[in-house]
C-alpha positions, 0 to 999 in steps of 0.5 A, a space after each residue: 820615466 821613459 818608454 824603454 825603461 817601461 819596456 824593461 821593467 815590464 819584461 823583467 816582471 814577466 821573466 820574474 813571474 815565470 821563475 817565481 816560486 809560488 802562485 802568489 809571487 807570480 800573480 804579484 809579478 803579473 799585476 805589476 807588469 799589467 800595470 806597467 803595460 797600461 802606462 806604456 799604452 798611455 804613453 804611447 797613445 799620448 805620442 799617437 803610436 799605433 801600438 798603444 791600443 795593443 799595450 792597453 788591451 794587454 793590460 786590461 786582459 791581464 787584469 781581468 785574467 788575474 781576477 779570475 784565478 
């Protein structure tokens, strides 16, 4: 999968999370988006992109925040 597909999927999951009818469904979308953020960060790191750390941090922050809900 290429980065553009991952960016698209990540954005779509965030939109779906905001529109979710229940907390459980919202959480599911947020968790999936968090994992995709981690994949984006990993791919960017392999490419030497400066944004890799930001995506990896986004993934870690989301995972911690979701665990505390």
